[in-house]
C-alpha positions as CSV (number, residue, x, y, z in Angstrom):
1,X,94.9,44.7,109.6
2,X,94.3,47.1,112.2
3,X,93.2,45.0,115.0
4,X,95.0,45.4,118.3
5,X,93.9,44.3,121.9
6,X,95.2,44.6,125.4
7,X,94.3,43.3,128.7
8,X,94.5,41.9,132.2
9,X,93.5,38.2,133.2
10,X,94.2,35.2,136.0
11,X,97.3,34.3,134.8
12,X,99.3,38.2,135.2
13,X,96.9,39.2,138.4
14,X,95.4,38.2,140.9
15,X,92.0,38.9,142.2
16,X,92.2,41.9,144.4
17,X,94.1,43.3,141.5
18,X,91.9,42.2,138.4
19,X,88.8,43.5,140.8
20,X,89.8,47.0,139.8
21,X,89.3,46.4,136.4
22,X,85.8,44.1,136.7
23,X,83.5,47.0,135.0
24,X,79.9,47.8,135.0
25,X,78.2,48.0,131.7
26,X,77.7,51.6,132.4
27,X,81.2,52.2,133.0
28,X,82.1,50.1,129.9
29,X,79.2,52.4,127.8
30,X,81.3,55.9,128.8
31,X,84.7,54.1,128.1
32,X,84.0,52.9,124.8
33,X,82.2,56.2,123.5
34,X,85.2,57.8,124.7
35,X,87.2,55.5,122.6
36,X,85.2,55.1,119.3
37,X,85.1,58.9,118.9
38,X,89.1,58.8,118.6
39,X,89.7,60.1,115.2
40,X,91.9,57.3,114.4
41,X,89.3,54.2,116.2
42,X,87.1,52.5,113.6
43,X,85.4,50.5,116.1
44,X,85.9,48.5,119.9
45,X,84.7,46.2,122.1
46,X,85.3,45.2,125.9
47,X,85.3,42.0,127.0
48,X,84.9,42.2,131.5
49,X,84.4,39.0,133.2
50,X,85.4,37.5,135.9
51,X,88.9,36.4,135.2
52,X,89.5,39.2,132.6
53,X,89.1,42.5,130.6
54,X,90.3,42.8,127.6
55,X,90.3,46.0,125.2
56,X,89.8,45.3,121.5
57,X,90.6,48.4,119.1
58,X,90.1,48.1,114.9
59,X,92.3,51.1,113.9
60,X,91.3,53.0,110.8
61,X,94.9,54.1,110.0
62,X,98.2,52.9,111.2
63,X,98.5,52.8,114.8
64,X,99.1,56.1,117.0
65,X,98.7,55.6,120.2
66,X,98.6,51.9,121.5
67,X,95.2,50.4,123.1
68,X,97.1,50.6,126.8
69,X,98.3,53.9,126.5
70,X,93.9,54.4,125.2
71,X,92.7,52.4,128.0
72,X,94.8,54.3,130.8
73,X,93.5,57.6,129.9
74,X,89.9,56.4,129.3
75,X,89.8,54.7,132.8
76,X,92.7,56.9,134.7
77,X,95.6,54.5,135.2
78,X,98.7,55.2,136.7
79,X,100.6,53.5,133.0
80,X,103.5,52.4,135.0
81,X,102.0,50.7,137.6
82,X,99.3,48.5,135.4
83,X,101.9,47.9,132.8
84,X,103.1,45.3,133.9
85,X,100.0,43.3,134.3
86,X,98.7,44.0,130.9
87,X,99.1,41.9,127.9
88,X,98.9,43.3,124.0
89,X,98.6,41.3,121.1
90,X,98.1,42.3,117.5
91,X,96.9,41.2,114.2
92,X,97.1,37.4,113.6
93,X,98.2,36.8,117.3
94,X,95.4,39.2,118.5
95,X,92.8,37.0,115.6
96,X,94.0,33.7,117.3
97,X,93.7,34.7,121.0
98,X,89.9,35.5,120.6
99,X,88.9,32.4,118.6
100,X,91.0,30.2,121.8
101,X,89.5,32.5,124.1
102,X,85.5,32.2,123.3
103,X,86.4,28.3,123.0
104,X,87.4,28.0,126.4
105,X,91.0,27.5,125.7
106,X,92.1,30.6,127.7
107,X,89.5,30.2,130.4
108,X,91.2,29.6,134.3
109,X,89.0,26.3,134.7
110,X,89.8,24.9,131.2
111,X,87.2,24.2,128.7
112,X,84.5,26.3,130.3
113,X,81.6,27.2,128.2
114,X,80.3,30.7,130.1
115,X,83.2,32.4,128.1
116,X,81.1,31.7,124.7
117,X,78.2,33.7,126.0
118,X,80.6,36.4,127.8
119,X,81.9,36.6,124.3
120,X,78.9,36.5,122.0
121,X,77.6,39.2,124.8
122,X,80.6,41.8,124.7
123,X,80.2,42.4,120.7
124,X,76.7,42.6,121.2
125,X,76.8,45.1,123.6
126,X,79.3,47.2,121.8
127,X,77.0,47.0,118.2
128,X,74.2,48.3,120.8
129,X,76.4,51.3,122.2
130,X,77.7,52.5,118.5
131,X,81.1,51.1,119.4
132,X,81.6,48.1,117.2
133,X,82.5,48.3,113.4
134,X,82.1,45.6,110.6
135,X,85.6,44.0,111.3
136,X,85.4,43.3,114.9
137,X,81.5,42.3,114.8
138,X,82.9,39.8,111.6
139,X,85.5,39.2,113.8
140,X,83.5,38.3,116.9
141,X,80.7,36.4,114.6
142,X,83.6,33.9,113.4
143,X,84.5,33.8,116.9
144,X,81.4,32.9,118.2
145,X,80.8,30.0,115.1
146,X,84.0,28.5,116.2
147,X,83.4,27.9,120.0
148,X,79.9,26.4,119.3
149,X,81.9,23.8,116.9
150,X,84.0,23.1,119.6
151,X,81.1,22.8,121.8
152,X,79.2,20.9,119.4
153,X,81.8,18.3,118.5
154,X,84.5,17.9,120.8
155,X,85.0,17.2,124.5
156,X,87.4,19.2,125.8
157,X,87.9,17.7,129.3
158,X,86.3,14.8,131.4
159,X,84.4,17.1,134.3
160,X,81.7,19.7,134.2
161,X,83.5,22.9,132.6
162,X,81.4,25.8,134.2
163,X,82.8,27.6,137.0
164,X,79.7,26.4,139.2
165,X,80.3,23.3,137.8
166,X,83.8,23.4,139.7
167,X,82.3,24.6,142.9
168,X,79.7,21.3,143.4
169,X,82.9,19.0,142.0
170,X,84.9,20.6,144.8
171,X,82.2,20.3,147.7
172,X,81.5,16.4,147.1
173,X,85.4,15.9,146.8
174,X,85.6,17.6,150.3
175,X,82.1,16.3,151.4
176,X,81.0,13.3,150.2
177,X,77.5,13.1,149.4
178,X,75.6,16.1,149.2
179,X,72.3,15.3,150.1
180,X,70.1,16.9,151.8
181,X,73.0,19.6,152.5
182,X,71.3,23.3,153.4
183,X,72.8,25.8,150.4
184,X,72.3,29.5,150.0
185,X,73.3,31.4,146.7
186,X,73.2,34.6,146.7
187,X,72.2,35.9,142.9
188,X,69.3,35.0,140.5
189,X,72.3,35.4,137.3
190,X,73.2,33.1,134.8
191,X,76.0,31.7,137.4
192,X,73.9,31.9,140.5
193,X,71.2,29.8,138.2
194,X,74.1,27.0,137.1
195,X,74.8,27.0,140.6
196,X,71.5,26.3,142.1
197,X,70.8,24.2,139.6
198,X,74.0,21.7,140.1
199,X,72.9,21.4,143.4
200,X,69.6,20.6,143.7
201,X,70.8,17.5,140.9
202,X,73.1,16.5,144.1
203,X,69.5,16.4,146.0
204,X,70.6,19.5,148.1
205,X,67.9,22.0,150.2
206,X,68.6,24.8,148.4
207,X,67.2,28.8,149.0
208,X,68.0,31.0,146.1
209,X,67.8,35.1,146.6
210,X,66.1,37.3,144.7
211,X,65.9,41.0,144.4
212,X,62.3,42.7,144.8
213,X,62.5,44.9,142.1
214,X,63.7,41.9,139.0
215,X,61.6,39.5,141.2
216,X,59.5,39.8,137.5
217,X,62.2,38.7,135.2
218,X,64.3,36.1,137.2
219,X,64.4,32.6,136.5
220,X,63.9,30.7,139.3
221,X,65.1,26.6,138.7
222,X,62.4,24.8,140.1
223,X,62.9,23.1,143.4
224,X,64.5,26.0,145.0
225,X,63.2,28.1,147.6
226,X,62.9,31.9,147.3
227,X,64.0,34.5,149.4
228,X,64.4,38.3,149.5
229,X,68.0,39.3,149.1
230,X,67.2,41.5,152.4
231,X,66.8,38.3,154.3
232,X,70.1,36.7,153.2
233,X,71.4,37.3,156.9
234,X,68.3,35.0,158.3
235,X,69.2,32.3,156.2
236,X,73.2,32.0,157.4
237,X,73.0,30.6,160.3
238,X,71.1,27.1,158.8
239,X,73.0,27.1,155.5
240,X,76.5,24.9,155.4
241,X,76.9,26.0,152.0
242,X,76.9,29.8,150.6
243,X,77.8,30.7,147.0
244,X,77.9,34.2,146.5
245,X,77.5,35.4,142.6
246,X,76.1,39.0,141.9
247,X,77.1,41.9,140.0
248,X,76.6,43.9,143.5
249,X,79.5,46.7,143.8
250,X,79.1,46.1,147.5
251,X,80.0,43.2,150.1
252,X,77.0,41.0,149.9
253,X,78.3,39.5,153.0
254,X,80.0,41.4,155.6
255,X,82.6,39.9,158.4
256,X,80.9,42.4,161.0
257,X,77.6,41.2,160.6
258,X,78.6,37.5,160.1
259,X,80.2,37.2,163.1
260,X,77.2,37.2,165.2
261,X,75.4,34.6,163.7
262,X,77.5,31.5,164.5
263,X,75.9,28.6,162.5
264,X,78.8,26.1,163.1
265,X,80.9,25.2,160.2
266,X,80.7,27.0,157.2
267,X,82.0,26.4,152.9
268,X,81.6,29.7,151.4
269,X,82.3,30.6,147.2
270,X,82.6,33.7,146.2
271,X,82.0,33.5,142.4
272,X,82.2,37.1,141.8
273,X,84.6,39.8,140.4
274,X,84.6,42.0,142.2
275,X,84.1,40.0,145.0
276,X,81.1,39.2,146.8
277,X,82.4,38.4,150.4
278,X,84.5,40.6,152.6
279,X,87.6,38.4,152.4
280,X,88.3,39.2,156.4
281,X,85.4,36.8,156.5
282,X,88.1,33.8,156.5
283,X,89.7,34.3,159.3
284,X,86.4,33.3,161.6
285,X,86.6,30.0,163.5
286,X,85.0,27.0,161.4
287,X,84.5,29.0,158.0
288,X,86.5,27.9,154.7
289,X,86.1,31.1,152.0
290,X,87.0,29.9,148.1
291,X,87.0,32.8,145.8
292,X,87.1,32.6,141.9
293,X,91.3,32.3,142.2
294,X,90.7,29.1,143.8
295,X,88.6,27.1,141.2
296,X,91.4,26.9,138.7
297,X,92.3,23.8,137.8
298,X,95.8,22.7,135.6
299,X,95.7,23.1,131.7
300,X,95.0,19.9,129.8
301,X,98.2,19.2,127.3
302,X,98.7,21.0,124.1
303,X,98.8,17.6,122.5
304,X,95.6,16.1,123.9
305,X,93.2,15.1,121.1
306,X,90.6,17.1,122.0
307,X,92.5,20.1,122.0
308,X,94.1,19.4,118.6
309,X,90.6,18.6,117.3
310,X,89.5,22.1,118.8
311,X,92.1,24.4,116.9
312,X,91.8,22.3,114.0
313,X,87.8,23.9,114.4
314,X,89.8,27.3,115.3
315,X,92.0,27.2,112.1
316,X,88.8,26.7,109.4
317,X,87.0,29.6,111.2
318,X,90.0,31.9,111.1
319,X,90.7,31.5,107.6
320,X,86.7,31.9,107.2
321,X,87.6,35.2,108.9
322,X,90.3,36.3,106.3
323,X,88.3,35.7,103.5
324,X,85.4,37.6,104.6
325,X,88.2,40.4,105.2
326,X,90.0,40.0,101.3
327,X,86.5,40.1,99.9
328,X,85.5,43.1,101.7
329,X,88.8,45.1,101.1
330,X,87.5,44.6,97.4
331,X,84.2,46.1,97.5
332,X,85.2,49.5,96.7
333,X,87.0,48.5,93.7
334,X,84.0,46.2,93.1
335,X,81.9,49.4,93.3
336,X,84.0,51.8,91.2
337,X,83.8,48.5,88.5
338,X,80.0,48.0,89.1
339,X,79.0,51.9,88.5
340,X,82.1,52.1,85.3
341,X,80.1,49.2,83.8
342,X,76.6,50.6,84.6
343,X,77.8,53.8,83.2
344,X,79.1,52.1,79.7
345,X,76.5,49.6,79.2
346,X,73.8,52.3,80.0
347,X,75.3,54.7,77.3
348,X,75.9,51.8,74.6
349,X,72.0,51.0,74.6
350,X,71.4,54.6,74.5
351,X,73.2,54.9,71.1
352,X,72.1,51.5,69.9
353,X,68.2,52.6,70.7
354,X,68.3,56.4,69.7
355,X,66.6,55.9,66.3
356,X,64.2,53.4,68.6
357,X,60.6,55.0,69.5
358,X,60.7,53.9,72.7
359,X,58.8,56.3,75.6
360,X,60.7,57.5,78.6
361,X,59.2,54.7,81.0
362,X,60.7,51.8,78.3
363,X,63.6,53.9,78.5
364,X,63.8,53.9,82.2
365,X,63.5,50.1,82.5
366,X,65.7,49.0,80.0
367,X,68.2,51.5,82.0
368,X,67.0,50.0,85.4
369,X,67.8,46.1,83.8
370,X,71.1,46.7,82.6
371,X,72.3,48.6,85.6
372,X,70.6,45.1,87.7
373,X,72.7,42.4,85.2
374,X,75.7,44.7,85.7
375,X,75.4,44.2,89.7
376,X,74.6,40.8,89.2
377,X,77.8,39.7,87.7
378,X,79.5,41.8,90.3
379,X,77.9,40.3,93.4
380,X,78.7,37.2,91.8
381,X,82.3,38.5,91.5
382,X,82.4,38.8,95.4
383,X,80.9,35.8,96.0
384,X,84.0,33.7,93.9
385,X,86.2,35.9,96.1
386,X,84.8,34.5,99.6
387,X,85.3,31.4,98.4
388,X,89.2,31.3,98.0
389,X,90.5,29.5,100.3
390,X,94.0,30.7,99.7
391,X,93.8,34.6,98.7
392,X,95.3,33.6,95.1
393,X,92.4,34.4,93.4
394,X,92.3,37.6,95.4
395,X,96.4,38.4,94.7
396,X,95.5,38.0,91.3
397,X,92.4,40.4,91.3
398,X,94.3,43.1,93.3
399,X,97.0,42.8,90.5
400,X,94.8,43.3,87.5
401,X,93.2,46.1,89.3
402,X,96.0,47.8,90.6
403,X,96.7,51.1,88.5
404,X,99.9,52.2,90.7
405,X,98.0,53.5,93.8
406,X,100.2,54.9,96.1
407,X,102.2,52.4,98.2
408,X,101.7,54.3,101.5
409,X,98.8,52.6,103.5
410,X,98.1,55.5,105.4
411,X,98.0,57.5,101.6
412,X,94.4,57.4,100.1
413,X,94.3,56.7,96.5
414,X,93.7,59.3,93.7
415,X,89.6,59.4,92.8
416,X,88.8,58.7,89.1
417,X,86.7,61.7,87.9
418,X,83.5,60.0,86.4
419,X,80.5,62.6,85.5
420,X,77.4,60.5,85.9
421,X,73.8,62.2,85.0
422,X,71.5,62.7,87.9
423,X,68.7,63.0,86.3
424,X,65.7,62.2,88.3
425,X,67.9,60.2,90.5
426,X,67.4,59.8,94.0
427,X,70.1,61.6,96.3
428,X,69.8,61.0,100.2
429,X,71.7,63.7,102.1
430,X,71.5,63.2,105.9
431,X,72.1,66.2,108.3
432,X,71.0,69.4,107.5
433,X,73.5,71.9,108.9
434,X,75.9,74.2,107.2
435,X,77.8,71.5,105.6
436,X,75.0,69.8,104.7
437,X,73.5,73.2,102.9
438,X,76.7,73.3,100.6
439,X,76.1,69.8,99.5
440,X,72.5,70.8,98.6
441,X,73.4,73.6,96.8
442,X,75.6,72.0,94.3
443,X,73.5,69.0,94.0
444,X,70.2,71.8,93.1
445,X,71.5,72.5,89.9
446,X,71.7,68.7,88.2
447,X,67.9,67.9,88.3
448,X,68.1,65.0,91.0
449,X,65.5,63.9,93.5
450,X,67.2,65.3,97.1
451,X,65.7,64.1,100.2
452,X,67.3,65.2,103.7
453,X,66.8,63.6,107.0
454,X,67.9,65.4,109.9
455,X,65.9,66.4,113.1
456,X,66.4,69.7,112.6
457,X,67.3,71.7,109.9
458,X,69.3,75.2,109.1
459,X,67.6,78.4,107.5
460,X,69.1,77.6,104.0
461,X,67.6,73.8,104.0
462,X,64.4,75.4,105.4
463,X,64.1,77.6,102.6
464,X,64.7,74.9,100.2
465,X,62.2,72.4,101.1
466,X,59.5,75.0,101.2
467,X,60.3,76.3,97.6
468,X,60.0,72.6,96.6
469,X,63.4,71.7,95.7
470,X,64.2,68.9,97.8
471,X,62.1,67.0,100.1
472,X,62.6,67.3,104.2
473,X,61.9,64.3,106.8
474,X,62.5,66.0,110.5
475,X,63.2,62.6,112.5
476,X,66.1,60.8,112.7
477,X,68.0,58.8,110.2
478,X,66.5,55.3,109.2
479,X,68.5,52.5,107.7
480,X,65.4,52.0,105.4
481,X,66.4,55.9,103.7
482,X,69.7,54.6,102.1
483,X,67.3,51.7,100.6
484,X,66.6,53.8,96.9
485,X,69.6,56.2,97.1
486,X,71.9,56.7,94.0
487,X,74.0,58.9,95.7
488,X,74.4,59.4,100.0
489,X,75.9,62.2,101.9
490,X,76.5,61.3,106.0
491,X,76.8,65.1,106.8
492,X,75.7,65.2,110.4
493,X,77.9,66.6,113.5
494,X,77.8,62.8,114.8
495,X,80.7,60.4,114.2
496,X,78.8,57.3,115.1
497,X,75.9,57.9,113.2
498,X,78.4,59.0,109.7
499,X,79.7,55.6,110.1
500,X,76.1,53.6,110.4
501,X,75.6,55.1,107.2
502,X,78.5,54.2,105.2
503,X,78.1,50.9,106.6
504,X,74.7,50.8,105.6
505,X,75.6,52.3,102.2
506,X,78.2,50.0,101.6
507,X,76.3,47.0,102.5
508,X,73.8,48.5,100.0
509,X,76.3,48.9,97.1
510,X,75.4,53.2,97.0
511,X,77.8,55.4,96.6
512,X,78.6,57.7,99.8
513,X,80.4,60.6,100.6
514,X,81.1,60.9,104.4
515,X,81.7,64.5,105.4
516,X,84.0,63.6,108.5
517,X,85.7,60.6,107.2
518,X,87.7,60.3,104.0
519,X,88.4,57.0,104.5
520,X,84.9,55.9,104.8
521,X,83.7,57.8,101.2
522,X,83.3,55.9,98.1
523,X,83.1,59.1,96.7
524,X,84.5,62.7,97.2
525,X,82.2,65.5,96.7
526,X,84.0,67.7,94.3
527,X,84.0,71.3,94.5
528,X,81.7,72.2,91.2
529,X,82.3,74.7,88.7
530,X,79.7,75.2,85.7
531,X,80.0,77.4,82.3
532,X,78.2,77.1,79.6
533,X,77.8,73.7,77.9
534,X,79.5,71.9,80.7
535,X,80.8,71.5,84.4
536,X,84.3,71.5,86.3
537,X,85.0,69.6,88.9
538,X,87.9,69.5,91.6
539,X,88.4,66.7,93.9
540,X,91.2,66.7,95.9
541,X,92.4,63.8,98.1
542,X,90.5,64.9,101.7
543,X,93.9,66.5,103.4
544,X,93.7,70.1,102.2
545,X,89.6,71.7,101.4
546,X,91.4,74.9,101.8
547,X,93.4,74.1,98.6
548,X,90.6,72.8,96.3
549,X,88.7,76.1,97.2
550,X,91.6,78.6,96.0
551,X,91.7,76.4,92.7
552,X,88.4,76.6,92.3
553,X,87.9,80.2,92.7
554,X,91.1,80.7,90.0
555,X,89.2,78.4,87.7
556,X,86.2,80.4,88.2
557,X,88.5,83.9,87.8
558,X,89.6,82.1,84.4
559,X,86.6,81.5,82.7
560,X,85.1,84.6,83.7
561,X,88.8,86.5,82.1
562,X,88.2,84.5,79.2
563,X,84.7,85.1,78.7
564,X,83.9,81.1,78.5
565,X,80.9,81.0,80.3
């Protein structure tokens, strides 16, 4: 498991330093794209909240560059200055951290529930950007499931666990009754709405700001007054309490503007990172300003009954994630078993029925039924492995299937040369550049039905299409394209798209050759040397294509010299 994270939070840095790492979605998307395009990275996710920023990476090989160093390069950090504020975790430690984080056990406000939404949105955004991979998506999914169970079944504290709820509680402790208290809430996002609802429930007179361009999308709590964001300073003298919670890159309240307004005693809460309210306002007379760092309470004892119950739930979901990961690691082996078993069954049926009068349609139906039956057996094996609670069955399977593969973690196993009949089979090639053209040229002699999907095509593939030798679809790839393919070739110049194609193929149990990532290949595309009555296939390890090419030329020369062809 090559899972790693690096992050900064309220435990290692105060708000003045943390707000440097409060990344906008645009910045997050650009950073994840750059990180995901690294050859050693399989997927990444960034969590950016008021109290923390974390980078999660799943590597496709043993780590060459630590996540913190990658983050430093992408964000332009001075590594020596920032290193002291960042925490690093790997493997099981990182997994447990995420599960406890999603449940609120690691929050400044112990047990807060907003972090659950933030964790879920982080992985959803990474997936939307094409940055997350199957392992990270599963990890975050299990963490969110764990947090939902904790939220439903465990009461971690006796107080409201949201940032907005803590704000209301602090006000009540300071002022007593809040009935008819004039309040201004700047911001109509989730935290702003929670603050408005909390104040209204205490009988406050609440006014909420709304940016004009968002007015059609915003949800305005019933009972709240609404003003335009631009009119916030007009409301300032009347309000006794002001709460600001926006994503604005600029101050929502500036000291110079506020200094002239007066209005008596003010209590201000800045619930944003980076901060919304100019810190200089705290120096003004009759003004009390609290930021996010003022809201954290002491953590509950780790032996607290609620905490123990929460961690029991977490343990169960972590175990479920590891079961999923173990079953997934066997998928390539199971796919090999399925392919070999299907070919064997087909051969045996063909032999038994060689003297039986059957037309081609009947034989095809029998072949398809046999392959489907084999696939169902393999699916049952996978389901059994997924229910393997302690991993013993998994270890037994791995031991029984071990055929002397290299022990080095970064060395791919040798591929068994399996020769299959492609006659009438559907083969999907995604991409239509020079690499795709070479793959197509190798496939054409084998009487398969080739479909090429790509927005643009090189001349060679275009000519094949015009001659009726293949079907060319000039459009972007869609997941449905892989539905009926027997073989799939991902040969685009887009790493994220090739990764997605490999994932789709894996989910459907299809063999897939990925031009730019040998680790994602479930079959290696061979160098093919035909001769009279047969064919020779040459398959390397993906490390030295030149050597394979030279060997192919030597074999061709040998065949010609012996007049074998």
